[in-house]
C-alpha positions as CSV (number, residue, x, y, z in Angstrom):
1,M,51.6,245.3,275.3
2,N,48.5,245.6,277.4
3,K,45.1,246.0,276.1
4,I,45.3,250.1,277.2
5,N,48.7,250.7,275.6
6,F,47.8,249.0,272.5
7,V,44.4,251.1,271.7
8,K,46.9,254.2,272.9
9,E,49.3,253.3,270.4
10,L,46.7,252.5,267.5
11,E,45.5,256.2,268.3
12,K,48.3,258.3,268.0
13,R,48.8,256.3,264.2
14,G,45.2,257.5,263.4
15,I,43.9,253.5,263.7
16,D,40.2,252.8,265.5
17,C,39.3,250.1,267.8
18,N,36.3,249.8,269.1
19,E,35.7,247.5,272.6
20,S,34.0,245.2,270.8
21,Q,37.6,244.7,267.9
22,L,39.3,245.0,271.0
23,N,37.7,241.4,272.6
24,L,37.7,240.0,269.3
25,L,41.5,240.9,268.4
26,W,42.6,238.9,272.1
27,N,39.9,236.5,271.3
28,F,42.2,235.9,268.3
29,M,45.4,235.5,270.1
30,H,44.2,233.5,272.4
31,H,42.6,231.2,269.9
32,V,46.1,231.1,268.0
33,L,48.0,230.0,271.3
34,D,45.7,227.0,272.2
35,T,45.8,225.8,268.7
36,N,49.5,226.3,268.7
37,E,49.2,223.4,271.4
38,K,47.9,221.1,268.8
39,F,50.0,222.0,265.6
40,N,52.6,225.3,265.1
41,L,51.4,228.5,264.5
42,T,53.8,230.7,266.0
43,A,56.8,231.1,268.1
44,I,55.7,233.6,269.6
45,K,54.0,232.6,273.4
46,D,54.1,234.8,275.6
47,E,50.9,237.0,275.2
48,E,52.0,240.8,275.1
49,T,54.9,239.9,272.9
50,F,52.4,238.1,270.9
51,V,50.3,241.4,270.4
52,E,53.1,243.5,269.5
53,K,54.9,241.5,267.2
54,M,51.8,240.1,265.5
55,I,48.5,241.7,266.2
56,F,49.9,245.3,266.2
57,D,52.4,244.6,263.6
58,S,49.1,243.6,261.7
59,A,47.6,246.7,262.3
60,L,50.1,249.0,261.7
61,L,49.3,248.6,257.8
62,L,46.4,250.5,258.7
63,N,48.1,253.5,259.3
64,N,46.5,256.5,257.5
65,H,45.5,254.0,254.8
66,E,42.1,253.8,253.3
67,F,41.0,249.9,253.1
68,E,37.3,250.5,253.2
69,G,35.4,248.8,250.6
70,S,38.4,247.0,248.9
71,D,39.4,243.8,248.3
72,L,42.8,242.4,250.0
73,L,44.3,239.6,248.9
74,D,46.8,238.4,251.5
75,I,49.8,235.9,250.2
76,G,51.2,233.7,252.9
77,A,49.0,234.5,255.2
78,G,50.2,231.5,257.7
79,A,47.8,231.8,260.9
80,G,46.0,235.1,259.9
81,F,48.6,237.7,260.2
82,P,47.8,240.2,258.7
83,S,44.6,238.9,256.9
84,V,42.7,238.4,260.3
85,V,43.7,241.4,262.5
86,V,42.7,243.5,259.4
87,S,39.3,241.8,258.6
88,I,39.0,242.8,262.3
89,L,39.6,246.0,262.4
90,S,38.5,246.9,258.7
91,P,34.9,245.2,258.3
92,N,33.9,246.6,255.2
93,T,37.0,245.4,253.1
94,H,36.7,242.2,252.2
95,V,40.1,240.2,252.9
96,V,41.0,237.1,251.0
97,A,43.8,235.0,252.9
98,L,46.0,232.7,250.6
99,D,48.5,230.3,251.9
100,S,49.7,226.9,250.9
101,T,49.3,225.3,253.9
102,A,45.7,223.5,254.2
103,K,45.9,223.1,258.2
104,K,46.4,227.2,258.7
105,V,43.7,227.9,255.3
106,N,41.4,226.0,257.5
107,F,42.7,227.2,260.8
108,I,41.8,230.8,259.6
109,K,38.2,229.9,258.0
110,E,36.4,227.8,261.0
111,Y,37.9,231.0,262.8
112,A,36.1,233.7,260.5
113,K,33.2,231.4,260.2
114,R,32.4,231.5,263.7
115,N,33.0,235.2,264.1
116,N,31.4,236.4,260.8
117,L,34.3,238.2,259.5
118,N,34.0,239.5,255.9
119,M,36.9,236.9,254.6
120,S,37.7,233.9,252.8
121,A,40.5,231.5,253.0
122,V,42.3,229.8,250.2
123,C,44.7,227.5,250.1
124,A,47.1,227.3,246.9
125,R,50.6,228.8,245.6
126,A,50.4,232.1,244.7
127,E,51.7,231.8,241.1
128,D,48.8,229.0,240.4
129,Y,46.3,231.0,241.9
130,A,47.2,233.9,240.0
131,E,46.2,232.2,236.7
132,Q,42.7,232.3,237.6
133,N,42.7,235.7,239.3
134,R,44.7,238.2,237.4
135,E,44.0,241.8,238.1
136,K,41.4,241.2,240.3
137,Y,42.4,243.2,244.0
138,T,43.1,246.7,244.8
139,L,45.1,245.9,247.4
140,V,47.5,242.7,248.0
141,T,49.8,242.6,251.5
142,A,52.5,239.9,252.1
143,R,54.4,240.0,255.1
144,A,57.9,238.4,255.6
145,V,57.1,236.0,252.5
146,A,59.6,236.4,250.6
147,S,62.4,239.0,248.6
148,L,61.0,242.1,247.0
149,R,61.8,241.2,243.4
150,I,60.1,237.2,243.8
151,L,56.9,238.8,246.0
152,I,56.5,241.5,243.0
153,E,56.0,238.6,240.5
154,L,53.8,236.7,242.5
155,A,51.7,240.1,243.4
156,M,51.4,242.3,240.4
157,P,49.5,240.1,238.2
158,M,46.8,240.0,240.6
159,L,46.4,243.3,241.1
160,K,44.5,245.5,239.0
161,V,46.2,248.6,236.9
162,G,46.4,251.5,239.9
163,G,46.0,248.7,243.1
164,V,48.6,248.3,245.2
165,L,51.2,245.9,247.2
166,I,52.1,246.7,250.5
167,A,55.1,244.5,251.4
168,M,55.5,244.2,254.7
169,K,59.4,244.0,255.9
170,G,62.1,244.5,258.7
171,P,65.3,246.8,258.8
172,G,67.3,246.2,255.6
173,F,64.8,246.1,252.6
174,E,67.0,248.8,250.6
175,E,68.8,246.1,249.3
176,E,65.9,244.4,248.3
177,I,64.7,247.5,246.6
178,I,68.2,247.6,244.8
179,E,68.4,244.3,243.6
180,A,64.4,244.3,242.6
181,E,65.2,247.3,240.0
182,G,64.4,245.0,237.0
183,A,61.5,243.7,238.5
184,F,59.7,247.2,238.7
185,K,60.4,247.4,235.3
186,K,59.5,244.5,233.6
187,L,56.6,244.4,235.6
188,K,55.3,247.6,235.0
189,C,55.0,249.2,239.0
190,K,56.7,251.5,240.9
191,I,57.4,252.5,244.4
192,D,54.9,254.6,245.9
193,Y,55.8,255.4,249.3
194,I,57.9,254.0,252.7
195,Y,56.4,253.7,255.9
196,E,58.7,253.3,258.4
197,D,57.4,252.6,262.6
198,Q,59.2,251.3,265.8
199,L,57.2,248.7,267.7
200,P,56.4,250.7,271.2
201,E,58.0,247.8,273.8
202,S,60.5,245.9,271.7
203,Q,61.6,249.2,269.7
204,E,61.9,246.6,266.8
205,T,61.9,248.6,263.2
206,R,58.7,247.8,260.9
207,S,58.6,249.3,257.1
208,F,55.7,249.2,254.6
209,I,57.0,249.3,251.0
210,Y,53.7,250.7,248.8
211,I,54.6,249.3,245.5
212,K,51.9,250.7,242.9
213,K,50.7,248.6,239.1
214,V,51.3,251.3,236.8
215,G,50.5,249.1,233.8
216,E,49.0,245.4,233.0
217,T,51.6,242.6,233.7
218,P,52.7,241.0,230.9
219,K,51.1,237.3,230.1
220,K,54.0,235.5,231.1
221,Y,54.1,236.6,234.3
222,P,54.2,234.9,237.0
223,R,56.1,232.0,236.1
224,P,56.4,228.8,237.9
225,F,57.8,229.1,241.0
226,G,60.8,226.8,240.6
227,E,62.2,229.4,237.7
228,I,61.4,232.8,239.8
229,K,62.9,231.3,242.6
230,A,66.5,230.1,240.0
231,R,66.0,233.1,237.9
232,P,64.4,236.0,239.5
233,L,63.9,239.3,237.6
């Protein structure tokens, strides 16, 4: 996907991207690919594929959704997808990238500082970070992090009541929703809506599950991760 098609496809979805933002997104791509030669950040090395499956994929998060002025936490941020992309395209959103791998967190920190992005990065496991950050965020995102019922337990304690978890998934998420019925009830949340799209060149499906927090999360959640994984809700 080249720059012209990238902007055109974003415009179709009501997502703004000015020339400065476009150049910064491309700069970020090159920085990721250059750094990838030193340590593994991504398996995708072809630039046009990277634009579609990493940058455009992350930008779809902004489809018809008003992020301006929100505090957004990205769980399992990896090399900065979607956190850095969202920060570039929605500069008034304060983004916190959360990951348990120090080299990835340091990578994001350095890039954000160098480019004056309105974001920070934290090295911690989600269940540990939740202990000191309960009901703090308006939005939580997670891109290909865990099954839905595990992800809900990690995310909900950090959301304000009325806040939304946006789980970024591929096809086949319906079974995850069925499996998570018990988690929805125990963690006092519900599906608000689901947005589905296709990547314009590969035609791969992308699904965004918007899960709204409707009540305060019981204090016993999240449990230690070993327990979450062994006995998911």
